[in-house]
C-alpha positions in Angstrom: 86.1 122.0 96.5 83.1 120.4 94.5 82.9 116.7 95.1 85.1 116.4 98.1 83.7 114.5 100.8 84.8 113.6 104.3 84.6 110.3 105.9 85.6 109.6 109.7 87.6 106.5 109.8 88.2 104.5 113.4 90.6 103.0 113.5 92.8 104.3 111.1 94.3 101.7 108.7 98.1 101.3 108.2 97.6 102.5 104.6 96.0 105.8 105.4 98.6 106.8 108.4 101.1 106.4 105.6 99.2 108.1 102.8 98.9 110.8 105.4 102.5 110.9 106.5 104.0 110.2 102.5 102.0 113.9 102.0 104.0 116.0 105.2 107.0 114.5 103.8 106.0 115.8 100.5 105.4 119.2 102.1 108.5 119.0 104.2 110.6 118.4 101.8 109.6 121.1 100.0 110.1 123.7 103.2 113.6 122.1 104.7 114.6 120.0 102.1 114.6 116.3 103.3 111.9 113.7 104.5 110.7 114.9 108.1 108.8 111.6 109.3 110.6 108.3 109.4 109.2 106.0 111.8 111.8 103.4 114.1 110.4 100.4 116.1 112.2 98.1 118.1 110.6 95.3 120.0 111.3 93.2 122.6 110.7 89.3 122.4 111.5 86.8 124.6 113.2 83.3 124.4 110.1 81.8 122.7 110.0 85.4 120.1 107.1 86.7 122.1 106.6 90.1 121.6 107.0 91.1 125.7 107.5 95.3 124.9 108.8 97.4 122.6 109.4 101.8 121.4 108.2 102.8 118.6 108.0 106.7 117.2 109.7 109.3 114.7 112.5 110.4 113.3 111.6 114.4 112.4 114.6 115.6 111.3 117.3 116.5 114.2 114.2 115.4 117.1 113.7 111.8 117.8 109.7 111.6 119.2 108.6 108.4 121.8 105.3 108.1 120.8 104.9 104.4 122.1 107.0 102.5 124.9 105.0 99.5 126.6 106.2 96.3 128.8 104.5 93.6 129.7 103.0 93.7 133.5 105.2 91.0 134.3 108.8 92.6 133.4 108.0 95.7 134.6 110.6 97.4 136.8 113.3 94.8 135.8 115.2 97.3 133.2 113.9 96.4 129.9 112.3 100.0 129.8 115.5 101.8 130.3 117.1 99.5 127.8 114.6 99.9 124.8 114.9 103.9 125.6 118.4 104.0 125.2 118.6 101.3 122.1 115.9 103.9 120.9 117.7 107.0 121.5 120.9 105.3 120.3 118.9 105.0 116.8 117.7 108.0 117.0 121.4 109.4 117.0 122.3 107.5 114.4 119.8 109.3 112.1 121.3 113.0 113.3 118.7 113.6 116.2 120.1 115.7 118.6 116.8 116.3 121.1 113.9 113.8 121.9 110.8 114.3 123.3 107.5 112.4 124.6 104.5 112.7 126.2 103.5 110.7 129.4 100.5 111.0 132.0 100.0 111.4 135.4 99.3 108.0 136.0 101.7 106.1 133.9 105.8 106.6 133.8 106.3 110.3 134.7 109.3 109.1 137.4 111.1 106.6 134.5 111.4 108.9 132.2 112.1 111.8 134.6 115.2 109.1 135.9 116.3 108.3 132.3 117.2 112.7 131.7 114.0 113.7 131.0 112.4 116.9 131.8 108.8 118.2 132.1 108.2 121.2 129.6 105.0 121.9 129.3 101.6 119.7 131.0 98.1 119.6 130.4 95.7 119.7 133.4 92.5 117.4 133.6 93.8 115.6 130.6 91.8 113.1 131.0 89.5 114.3 133.4 91.1 114.2 137.2 94.5 113.5 136.0 97.6 115.6 133.4 99.5 115.2 130.4 103.3 115.8 131.0 105.1 116.8 127.6 109.1 115.8 128.9 112.2 116.3 126.5 115.8 115.4 126.4 119.2 116.2 125.1 121.0 113.4 122.9 123.7 115.5 122.8 126.7 114.0 124.9 128.3 117.4 125.2 125.1 119.4 126.3 124.6 118.9 129.8 121.2 121.0 129.7 117.8 119.6 127.9 117.5 122.4 126.0 
């Protein structure tokens, strides 16, 4: 380890993130036989082409991970979130995903995700202080009636 130096990068650059993802994929290929981290982004644009929302996440083998889903405040509660999430899940299914998972905070969208069929499987209390962080999952298998 002589000559190795650590540096804190805040925020991380896209190149740094890509470097780490590539390293993880190379390791995954050795263990699992195929890449494990393939990103998907779906963007919602208004009539003028301005981004008003989107969903970003990863295909990790047979699992889909929803990292971020955001809708502009003036367009919330109008069905756009459901439409984005359904499109994201459909894309995951095309990539062979059988399950999907995500996390959200108690002050965010837990009821929204539960209406979409997600179920809580873990909760971290006091994260952030005074709130909770919820981890949810859902089966993407149309034959399955349970979330796993």
